[in-house]
VOSE-431750 format. One record per atom (N, C-alpha, C): x, y, z; residue in three letters. Coordinates in steps of 0.02 Angstrom, whole numbers, padded with zeros to 5 digits, always signed. Layout:
XYZALA ...
This chain:
+03621+02332-00493MET +03635+02277-00446MET +03596+02288-00382MET +03562+02236-00358ASP +03522+02241-00298ASP +03565+02238-00235ASP +03542+02272-00183ILE +03575+02270-00118ILE +03537+02222-00074ILE +03572+02177-00041THR +03540+02129+00004THR +03544+02154+00076THR +03499+02127+00117LEU +03500+02144+00188LEU +03566+02123+00220LEU +03591+02064+00202ARG +03653+02040+00231ARG +03711+02087+00214ARG +03713+02112+00152GLN +03766+02159+00133GLN +03764+02222+00177GLN +03703+02247+00189ALA +03695+02306+00231ALA +03718+02292+00302ALA +03702+02233+00328GLU +03723+02215+00395GLU +03799+02210+00400GLU +03830+02180+00349LEU +03903+02174+00348LEU +03937+02242+00343LEU +03908+02286+00302PHE +03935+02354+00295PHE +03935+02390+00361PHE +03879+02389+00397LEU +03875+02425+00461LEU +03921+02393+00513LEU +03927+02327+00511ALA +03973+02294+00557ALA +04045+02314+00544ALA +04063+02321+00481LEU +04132+02341+00464LEU +04145+02414+00483LEU +04095+02456+00475VAL +04101+02525+00497VAL +04112+02527+00573VAL +04076+02484+00609ARG +04080+02483+00682ARG +04147+02456+00707ARG +04172+02402+00675THR +04232+02368+00700THR +04296+02389+00665THR +04290+02405+00600GLY +04348+02423+00561GLY +04392+02364+00544GLY +04369+02302+00554LYS +04411+02244+00541LYS +04369+02190+00507LYS +04394+02169+00447ILE +04362+02115+00410ILE +04359+02051+00453ILE +04413+02037+00488GLN +04416+01977+00528GLN +04362+01976+00582GLN +04350+02032+00615SER +04299+02036+00668SER +04229+02025+00639SER +04216+02054+00580VAL +04151+02046+00548VAL +04139+01974+00529VAL +04192+01942+00501ALA +04187+01872+00481ALA +04171+01828+00542ALA +04203+01842+00598HIS +04191+01803+00659HIS +04120+01814+00684HIS +04095+01876+00681GLU +04028+01892+00706GLU +03973+01858+00667GLU +03984+01852+00600PHE +03932+01825+00557PHE +03947+01753+00534PHE +03998+01722+00562TYR +04016+01654+00546TYR +04030+01645+00471TYR +04068+01692+00443LEU +04087+01691+00373LEU +04164+01691+00367LEU +04188+01675+00307THR +04259+01682+00294THR +04274+01755+00280THR +04337+01774+00288GLN +04357+01843+00274GLN +04347+01860+00201GLN +04361+01811+00157SER +04352+01824+00085SER +04278+01835+00068SER +04233+01800+00103ALA +04161+01809+00090ALA +04139+01879+00112ALA +04165+01902+00168VAL +04149+01969+00191VAL +04175+02021+00142VAL +04239+02014+00120SER +04270+02061+00074SER +04231+02065+00008SER +04209+02006-00016THR +04170+02004-00079THR +04103+02039-00070THR +04070+02027-00014ALA +04005+02058-00001ALA +04012+02134+00004ALA +04064+02158+00037ILE +04075+02230+00044ILE +04089+02262-00024ILE +04129+02228-00065LYS +04144+02254-00131LYS +04082+02260-00174LYS +04040+02208-00172ARG +03977+02210-00211ARG +03929+02263-00184ARG +03931+02273-00119PHE +03889+02326-00089PHE +03911+02394-00115PHE +03976+02406-00117GLU +04002+02470-00143GLU +03983+02479-00217GLU +03988+02424-00255GLU +03970+02428-00327GLU +03896+02445-00335GLU +03854+02416-00292ALA +03782+02430-00296ALA +03767+02502-00277ALA +03801+02528-00226VAL +03791+02598-00205VAL +03818+02645-00258VAL +03875+02627-00289GLY +03902+02667-00343GLY +03958+02713-00324GLY +03980+02712-00262VAL +04036+02754-00239VAL +04077+02713-00190VAL +04143+02727-00184PRO +04183+02693-00132PRO +04162+02715-00063PRO +04160+02666-00017LEU +04138+02680+00051LEU +04195+02673+00102LEU +04250+02644+00081PHE +04307+02633+00125PHE +04371+02654+00090PHE +04419+02677+00129ASP +04487+02688+00104ASP +04528+02626+00122ASP +04569+02604+00074ARG +04607+02543+00084ARG +04682+02554+00079ARG +04706+02614+00095ALA +04777+02629+00092ALA +04814+02596+00149ALA +04878+02580+00136HIS +04923+02553+00187HIS +04895+02489+00218HIS +04861+02448+00176LYS +04835+02382+00197LYS +04785+02387+00255LYS +04758+02446+00264LYS +04706+02454+00315LYS +04641+02474+00281LYS +04585+02458+00312ILE +04520+02477+00285ILE +04487+02526+00333ILE +04471+02586+00307THR +04443+02639+00349THR +04383+02669+00314THR +04329+02678+00350VAL +04269+02707+00320VAL +04284+02779+00299VAL +04264+02797+00237ASN +04274+02866+00213ASN +04211+02907+00225ASN +04210+02968+00200SER +04153+03012+00213SER +04089+02986+00181SER +04096+02954+00121ASN +04037+02923+00090ASN +04006+02870+00136ASN +04050+02827+00163GLY +04027+02774+00206GLY +03997+02799+00271GLY +04025+02853+00297GLN +03999+02882+00359GLN +03928+02907+00350GLN +03917+02943+00294VAL +03850+02969+00280VAL +03800+02912+00271VAL +03821+02861+00231LEU +03776+02804+00219LEU +03761+02767+00283LEU +03811+02758+00326ALA +03800+02722+00389ALA +03751+02759+00433ALA +03756+02825+00436GLU +03710+02864+00477GLU +03638+02857+00452GLU +03629+02854+00387GLU +03562+02848+00359GLU +03536+02776+00365GLU +03581+02728+00357LEU +03560+02658+00355LEU +03547+02628+00423LEU +03582+02651+00474THR +03577+02621+00541THR +03505+02621+00568THR +03469+02678+00568PRO +03401+02676+00595PRO +03353+02634+00552PRO +03366+02631+00486VAL +03323+02591+00443VAL +03331+02517+00460VAL +03393+02495+00468LEU +03405+02425+00484LEU +03380+02408+00554LEU +03387+02455+00600LYS +03362+02445+00668LYS +03286+02436+00668LYS +03252+02476+00628ARG +03179+02471+00624ARG +03159+02403+00595ARG +03195+02381+00544PHE +03180+02316+00514PHE +03190+02260+00565PHE +03243+02264+00603GLN +03257+02213+00654GLN +03203+02213+00708GLN +03179+02273+00726ASP +03125+02277+00776ASP +03062+02244+00751ASP +03046+02254+00687VAL +02986+02225+00658VAL +02991+02149+00656VAL +03048+02123+00634THR +03056+02050+00631THR +03055+02021+00701THR +03083+02056+00750LEU +03082+02032+00819LEU +03010+02028+00845LEU +02968+02075+00823MET +02899+02076+00844MET +02865+02009+00827MET +02879+01982+00768PHE +02849+01919+00749PHE +02881+01861+00786PHE +02946+01865+00798LYS +02979+01811+00834LYS +02955+01806+00905LYS +02933+01862+00934THR +02909+01862+01003THR +02833+01857+01007THR +02801+01839+00950ASP +02728+01828+00949ASP +02689+01890+00970ASP +02712+01948+00949CYS +02674+02009+00963CYS +02611+02009+00920CYS +02553+02014+00951ILE +02489+02011+00915ILE +02469+02083+00898ILE +02469+02099+00833SER +02452+02167+00812SER +02424+02165+00742SER +02396+02221+00721GLY +02369+02228+00653GLY +02293+02230+00653GLY +02265+02234+00593ARG +02193+02237+00584ARG +02168+02171+00555ARG +02109+02151+00576LEU +02078+02090+00550LEU +02003+02099+00550LEU +01973+02087+00492GLU +01900+02086+00487GLU +01878+02014+00479GLU +01832+01992+00520ILE +01806+01923+00515ILE +01732+01925+00498ILE +01709+01873+00464GLY +01638+01866+00453GLY +01609+01822+00507GLY +01548+01837+00528ALA +01517+01797+00581ALA +01441+01797+00572ALA +01411+01739+00580SER +01338+01736+00577SER +01310+01768+00640SER +01246+01783+00638GLN +01218+01832+00685GLN +01223+01813+00758GLN +01209+01750+00775THR +01213+01731+00846THR +01283+01741+00874THR +01333+01720+00837MET +01402+01729+00859MET +01419+01804+00863MET +01401+01841+00811ALA +01419+01912+00807ALA +01386+01953+00862ALA +01325+01935+00881ASP +01287+01975+00929ASP +01294+01952+01001ASP +01305+01887+01012TYR +01301+01861+01080TYR +01365+01828+01106TYR +01407+01804+01061LEU +01467+01770+01083LEU +01530+01812+01075LEU +01537+01846+01018PHE +01599+01879+01002PHE +01611+01947+01036PHE +01561+01989+01047PRO +01577+02056+01073PRO +01618+02057+01136PRO +01598+02021+01188GLN +01637+02022+01250GLN +01704+01987+01240GLN +01703+01934+01201MET +01765+01897+01187MET +01817+01943+01155MET +01796+01981+01103LEU +01842+02025+01068LEU +01862+02085+01111LEU +01817+02107+01153TYR +01834+02161+01200TYR +01891+02139+01246TYR +01885+02080+01275ASP +01937+02053+01318ASP +02001+02042+01280ASP +01995+02018+01217PHE +02054+02005+01175PHE +02093+02070+01162PHE +02057+02123+01146GLN +02091+02185+01130GLN +02119+02220+01193GLN +02090+02207+01251LEU +02122+02231+01312LEU +02191+02201+01321LEU +02197+02137+01304ARG +02262+02103+01311ARG +02309+02118+01253ARG +02280+02136+01195HIS +02321+02148+01136HIS +02302+02217+01107HIS +02325+02271+01138PRO +02303+02338+01117PRO +02325+02358+01047PRO +02374+02323+01017LYS +02395+02339+00950LYS +02354+02303+00896LYS +02306+02263+00918ALA +02262+02227+00872ALA +02196+02264+00866ALA +02167+02262+00807LEU +02100+02291+00796LEU +02059+02242+00756LEU +02007+02215+00787ILE +01963+02165+00756ILE +01895+02196+00741ILE +01870+02184+00682SER +01802+02205+00665SER +01763+02145+00638SER +01697+02149+00644ILE +01654+02094+00625ILE +01607+02116+00570ILE +01602+02075+00518LYS +01553+02085+00465LYS +01499+02032+00475LYS +01438+02054+00490THR +01385+02008+00510THR +01339+01990+00452THR +01317+01927+00449GLY +01268+01905+00401GLY +01242+01837+00423GLY +01196+01808+00385ASN +01179+01739+00403ASN +01233+01693+00377ASN +01228+01628+00391SER +01282+01582+00375SER +01298+01581+00301SER +01246+01581+00259SER +01257+01580+00187SER +01293+01643+00163SER +01274+01699+00191GLU +01306+01762+00172GLU +01380+01764+00192GLU +01394+01738+00251VAL +01464+01737+00274VAL +01506+01692+00229VAL +01480+01634+00211VAL +01516+01589+00166VAL +01529+01624+00099VAL +01480+01659+00073HIS +01488+01696+00009HIS +01543+01748+00016HIS +01545+01784+00072GLU +01596+01836+00081GLU +01666+01808+00084GLU +01673+01749+00116VAL +01739+01717+00118VAL +01758+01692+00049VAL +01710+01662+00014GLU +01724+01638-00055GLU +01745+01695-00101GLU +01714+01753-00091ALA +01729+01811-00134ALA +01790+01850-00112ALA +01821+01830-00057GLY +01880+01865-00032GLY +01865+01930+00004GLY +01803+01940+00024MET +01784+02001+00059MET +01808+02000+00132MET +01812+01941+00161VAL +01841+01931+00228VAL +01885+01869+00224VAL +01940+01866+00263PRO +01984+01809+00258PRO +01959+01746+00293PRO +01915+01755+00341VAL +01890+01698+00380VAL +01820+01712+00404VAL +01779+01660+00410GLY +01712+01668+00435GLY +01695+01615+00487GLY +01648+01632+00531PHE +01624+01586+00582PHE +01548+01581+00574PHE +01524+01519+00566ILE +01454+01509+00550ILE +01424+01455+00594ILE +01356+01453+00594GLU +01318+01403+00630GLU +01278+01363+00580GLU +01281+01298+00585GLY +01240+01257+00541GLY +01279+01232+00480GLY +01244+01191+00441GLU +01276+01156+00385GLU +01269+01199+00322GLU +01326+01220+00295VAL +01329+01257+00232VAL +01383+01226+00189VAL +01365+01208+00128LEU +01413+01175+00083LEU +01451+01227+00042LEU +01514+01212+00030SER +01555+01254-00014SER +01607+01210-00048SER +01613+01219-00114ARG +01662+01179-00152ARG +01732+01209-00148ARG +01737+01271-00126THR +01802+01305-00129THR +01834+01316-00061THR +01797+01310-00006LEU +01823+01328+00060LEU +01839+01267+00102LEU +01887+01276+00147ASP +01898+01228+00201ASP +01848+01244+00257ASP +01810+01194+00277ILE +01760+01203+00330ILE +01780+01160+00390ILE +01795+01193+00446THR +01820+01158+00505THR +01770+01165+00562THR +01745+01109+00586ARG +01699+01112+00643ARG +01738+01130+00706ARG +01715+01181+00741ILE +01751+01204+00801ILE +01710+01194+00865ILE +01649+01170+00858GLY +01609+01159+00918GLY +01537+01146+00900GLY +01495+01142+00951SER +01423+01133+00941SER +01386+01168+00997SER +01323+01183+00986GLU +01282+01214+01038GLU +01211+01190+01033GLU +01173+01201+01086GLU +01104+01179+01089GLU +01057+01237+01071GLU +01006+01220+01033LEU +00952+01267+01019LEU +00893+01253+01066LEU +00854+01304+01081VAL +00799+01295+01128VAL +00735+01324+01098VAL +00680+01287+01107VAL +00614+01311+01088VAL +00590+01357+01144VAL +00566+01417+01127VAL +00548+01465+01178VAL +00479+01497+01164VAL +00448+01520+01218THR +00385+01555+01216THR +00385+01608+01271THR +00340+01656+01266SER +00333+01705+01320SER +00278+01684+01370SER +00245+01628+01355ASP +00189+01604+01397ASP +00216+01557+01451ASP +00224+01582+01512LYS +00252+01543+01566LYS +00209+01482+01583LYS +00144+01491+01584GLU +00098+01436+01601GLU +00102+01381+01549GLU +00104+01400+01485PHE +00109+01351+01431PHE +00175+01312+01436PHE +00230+01349+01446ALA +00296+01317+01448ALA +00302+01268+01506ALA +00271+01284+01563GLY +00279+01242+01622GLY +00227+01188+01628GLY +00180+01184+01583ALA +00124+01137+01590ALA +00146+01064+01584ALA +00190+01050+01536LYS +00210+00980+01525LYS +00265+00978+01472LYS +00288+00918+01458GLN +00328+00906+01399GLN +00282+00895+01339GLN +00298+00925+01284TYR +00256+00919+01224TYR +00290+00875+01172TYR +00250+00840+01135THR +00277+00807+01075THR +00282+00860+01020THR +00323+00849+00972ILE +00330+00899+00918ILE +00265+00904+00879ILE +00226+00849+00876ASP +00162+00852+00840ASP +00113+00900+00874ASP +00117+00906+00940GLU +00073+00951+00976GLU +00091+01024+00965GLU +00150+01037+00940LEU +00173+01106+00933LEU +00171+01132+00861LEU +00159+01087+00813LEU +00165+01106+00743LEU +00117+01162+00723LEU +00057+01164+00752ASP +00007+01212+00730ASP +00012+01280+00763ASP +00056+01288+00812TYR +00066+01354+00841TYR +00099+01401+00791TYR +00096+01465+00805ARG +00126+01514+00758ARG +00202+01517+00770ARG +00239+01488+00724TRP +00312+01486+00730TRP +00343+01547+00695TRP +00389+01577+00730VAL +00426+01635+00703VAL +00499+01614+00699VAL +00525+01608+00638LEU +00593+01584+00628LEU +00635+01634+00590LEU +00701+01621+00591ARG +00748+01661+00551ARG +00736+01649+00477ARG +00765+01692+00436GLU +00758+01689+00364GLU +00795+01629+00335GLU +00779+01611+00273SER +00814+01558+00238SER +00889+01576+00232SER +00932+01528+00244GLY +01004+01540+00244GLY +01033+01546+00313GLY +00988+01553+00363SER +01010+01556+00433SER +01030+01487+00457SER +01087+01482+00492GLY +01108+01419+00520GLY +01061+01393+00572GLY +01032+01439+00612THR +00984+01420+00664THR +00923+01387+00633THR +00895+01419+00584ARG +00835+01393+00551ARG +00849+01326+00517ARG +00904+01322+00479GLU +00918+01261+00442GLU +00931+01202+00489GLU +00966+01214+00545ALA +00979+01160+00593ALA +00914+01135+00623ALA +00870+01181+00641PHE +00806+01162+00673PHE +00762+01122+00624PHE +00753+01148+00564LEU +00711+01113+00515LEU +00741+01046+00494LEU +00807+01044+00489HIS +00839+00981+00469HIS +00825+00927+00521HIS +00826+00945+00585GLN +00816+00895+00637GLN +00742+00877+00646GLN +00697+00920+00621LEU +00626+00902+00621LEU +00610+00852+00567LEU +00654+00847+00517LYS +00645+00802+00460LYS +00578+00816+00425LYS +00536+00764+00414GLU +00474+00775+00377GLU +00425+00819+00415GLU +00432+00823+00481LYS +00387+00865+00521LYS +00396+00939+00503LYS +00456+00956+00478GLY +00468+01025+00459GLY +00422+01050+00405GLY +00399+01005+00362GLN +00352+01024+00309GLN +00283+01040+00337GLN +00268+01014+00397GLN +00202+01025+00427GLN +00201+01084+00475GLN +00259+01113+00488LEU +00264+01167+00536LEU +00227+01229+00511LEU +00189+01261+00555ASN +00154+01322+00537ASN +00203+01381+00541ASN +00238+01393+00486LEU +00288+01447+00484LEU +00251+01513+00473LEU +00237+01547+00527PHE +00195+01607+00526PHE +00233+01669+00503PHE +00295+01676+00525MET +00336+01734+00506MET +00409+01714+00498MET +00444+01750+00453GLU +00516+01744+00445GLU +00547+01813+00457GLU +00594+01817+00502LEU +00627+01880+00518LEU +00702+01871+00517LEU +00739+01922+00495ASP +00811+01914+00488ASP +00850+01941+00548ASP +00815+01962+00601GLN +00849+01987+00660GLN +00823+01949+00722GLN +00869+01924+00762ILE +00849+01887+00822ILE +00809+01930+00870ILE +00829+01992+00879GLU +00793+02036+00924GLU +00721+02047+00901GLU +00711+02050+00835SER +00642+02057+00809SER +00600+01996+00826SER +00630+01938+00820ILE +00594+01876+00838ILE +00574+01877+00911ILE +00620+01896+00954LYS +00606+01897+01026LYS +00550+01946+01042LYS +00547+02001+01007ASN +00493+02050+01017ASN +00426+02021+00997ASN +00424+01985+00940VAL +00361+01956+00916VAL +00337+01901+00963VAL +00383+01868+00997LEU +00364+01813+01042LEU +00322+01837+01101LEU +00316+01902+01110ARG +00271+01928+01163ARG +00198+01911+01149ARG +00183+01897+01085ASN +00114+01881+01067ASN +00097+01810+01088ASN +00036+01799+01112PRO +00015+01731+01133PRO +00014+01683+01074PRO +00029+01621+01088GLY +00025+01569+01037GLY +00084+01567+00989GLY +00138+01604+01004THR +00197+01606+00960THR +00255+01566+00991THR +00292+01533+00948LEU +00351+01494+00969LEU +00408+01509+00922LEU +00469+01498+00946SER +00527+01501+00903SER +00579+01452+00929SER +00629+01440+00888CYS +00686+01399+00908CYS +00749+01441+00896CYS +00785+01456+00950LEU +00842+01502+00946LEU +00901+01474+00986LEU +00959+01502+00973SER +01018+01484+01012SER +01006+01500+01085SER +01030+01457+01129GLN +01024+01470+01200GLN +01059+01535+01220GLN +01112+01552+01182HIS +01147+01615+01196HIS +01102+01675+01182HIS +01061+01669+01130ALA +01020+01726+01110ALA +00963+01740+01158ALA +00942+01690+01197VAL +00885+01699+01242VAL +00903+01693+01315VAL +00967+01688+01330MET +00989+01676+01399MET +00964+01731+01446MET +00972+01793+01427ARG +00952+01849+01470ARG +00876+01851+01479ARG +00840+01839+01425GLU +00766+01841+01429GLU +00740+01785+01474GLU +00771+01727+01470MET +00749+01672+01513MET +00767+01686+01586MET +00824+01719+01597ALA +00844+01734+01666ALA +00797+01783+01699ALA +00770+01830+01661ARG +00726+01880+01692ARG +00652+01863+01683ARG +00636+01806+01654GLY +00567+01784+01648GLY +00528+01815+01591GLY +00563+01837+01539ALA +00528+01863+01480ALA +00514+01807+01431ALA +00556+01756+01430LEU +00546+01698+01387LEU +00556+01635+01429LEU +00525+01580+01405TYR +00529+01517+01442TYR +00542+01460+01394TYR +00583+01411+01415PRO +00597+01354+01371PRO +00538+01306+01370PRO +00523+01282+01311VAL +00470+01232+01302VAL +00504+01164+01295VAL +00486+01117+01339GLN +00516+01051+01336GLN +00483+01009+01281GLN +00523+00983+01236VAL +00499+00942+01181VAL +00523+00871+01192VAL +00477+00826+01204SER +00496+00757+01222SER +00530+00723+01162SER +00584+00687+01178GLY +00619+00649+01127GLY +00658+00691+01078GLY +00665+00756+01091GLN +00701+00799+01044GLN +00752+00842+01082GLN +00811+00845+01055ARG +00862+00892+01078ARG +00893+00923+01016ARG +00882+00987+01008PHE +00903+01021+00947PHE +00974+01047+00955PHE +01020+01020+00915MET +01090+01039+00917MET +01112+01065+00849MET +01164+01106+00850ARG +01193+01127+00786ARG +01269+01133+00794ARG +01303+01125+00739ASN +01376+01131+00738ASN +01397+01203+00723ASN +01455+01220+00747LEU +01486+01285+00733LEU +01548+01273+00692LEU +01559+01316+00642TYR +01613+01304+00594TYR +01655+01367+00583TYR +01718+01354+00566ARG +01762+01407+00540ARG +01772+01392+00465ARG +01764+01443+00424VAL +01772+01434+00351VAL +01827+01479+00325VAL +01871+01451+00284MET +01926+01487+00254MET +01942+01459+00186MET +01972+01501+00143HIS +01999+01476+00080HIS +02061+01434+00096HIS +02070+01377+00062PRO +02128+01334+00078PRO +02195+01368+00067PRO +02199+01420+00026ARG +02262+01454+00015ARG +02270+01517+00058ARG +02222+01529+00102GLN +02227+01587+00146GLN +02282+01576+00198GLN +02329+01622+00201SER +02382+01617+00251SER +02353+01635+00320SER +02379+01604+00372VAL +02357+01617+00440VAL +02410+01658+00476VAL +02393+01720+00491THR +02440+01765+00526THR +02440+01750+00601THR +02488+01779+00636LEU +02489+01772+00709LEU +02425+01798+00739LEU +02400+01854+00713LEU +02338+01883+00738LEU +02280+01836+00727LEU +02274+01807+00667MET +02219+01761+00653MET +02223+01700+00698MET +02282+01672+00707GLN +02288+01613+00750GLN +02268+01629+00822GLN +02286+01688+00845ALA +02267+01708+00913ALA +02191+01715+00919ALA +02159+01741+00867VAL +02086+01747+00868VAL +02053+01678+00866VAL +02081+01633+00826PHE +02053+01564+00823PHE +02054+01533+00893PHE +02110+01540+00927GLU +02116+01511+00993GLU +02068+01544+01042GLU +02057+01609+01034GLU +02011+01645+01078GLU +01939+01622+01067GLU +01921+01611+01004VAL +01854+01587+00988VAL +01841+01519+01019VAL +01889+01474+01011GLU +01880+01407+01038GLU +01877+01408+01115GLU +01917+01453+01145ALA +01914+01459+01218ALA +01847+01486+01240ALA +01819+01534+01202ALA +01754+01562+01220ALA +01699+01509+01213ALA +01703+01468+01161ILE +01653+01416+01151ILE +01657+01366+01208ILE +01717+01347+01227THR +01726+01298+01281THR +01700+01325+01347THR +01709+01390+01358GLY +01692+01418+01423GLY +01621+01440+01432GLY +01578+01430+01382THR +01510+01454+01387THR +01466+01411+01432THR +01482+01348+01437GLY +01440+01303+01476GLY +01383+01273+01436GLY +01369+01301+01377HIS +01315+01274+01336HIS +01341+01250+01269HIS +01406+01254+01260MET +01436+01233+01197MET +01490+01182+01211MET +01504+01141+01161SER +01562+01097+01163SER +01606+01114+01105SER +01672+01102+01113VAL +01720+01122+01062VAL +01756+01060+01036VAL +01769+01060+00971ASP +01811+01009+00941ASP +01845+01039+00881ASP +01881+01000+00844SER +01915+01026+00785SER +01918+00971+00733SER +01872+00975+00685GLU +01868+00922+00634GLU +01849+00953+00568GLU +01889+00941+00517LYS +01874+00969+00451LYS +01821+00927+00417LYS +01777+00962+00381SER +01726+00926+00343SER +01730+00946+00271SER 
């Protein structure tokens, strides 16, 4: 016979008060319901726990030993359940994130988050958008954050914001000369992210047929590698404004104005539809949206696609 939590609670209450009537009042039960629960509890334990001589009920030595052992166990359980009722954010969570988010948006955000929630431990598994989607589909991470349009038949894809991409060069004179049409820039040596990157796919998608004419000189899977190659004359790239913010501030890279073009991309959260959302996950979701809103270069929304 199984022992229920309620039976254990009633047993300890009866040990404490010594009166069926008091226990019934405390738990909003009838006296007969309490008596039945205590009897079944004794049957499940396998030994009598109370003496019932002279119409009184008194805990015996068996009951005293069990109460001493059971009290801290029940207290610990109550503490754990209270932790969730008071929204205590704790536990471990690994998230998938595409490279721009993982390298430029999330680190400081998660540092601040863990300062406020020291019982939480968040880790990031980095890949391009396609890789992150695959990891969520395969159950390797419970949730992923990606940039750009990636289709999945099995996942819920929720748009959480958008950001602007910027065409950049290391040539200050070239960048400041004028606004360029995209046709004037096609023959320069373009250095882009690898296939599957949200940055690359968003840029080429918005170029439409012009993307087929682009002089794709190099493909690199690391943003820092692209920024290093951009030191060479005649090279251009299109990257997240977050990824080049520091370089533009210190004059290592410069934005190239493209007339009639503004390159934007969406940011998404991807999850399996049956994935449960823990208190920790919900807190991280809210932190991500707050970080996106507070960047000044992103806008936030919430729309499933």
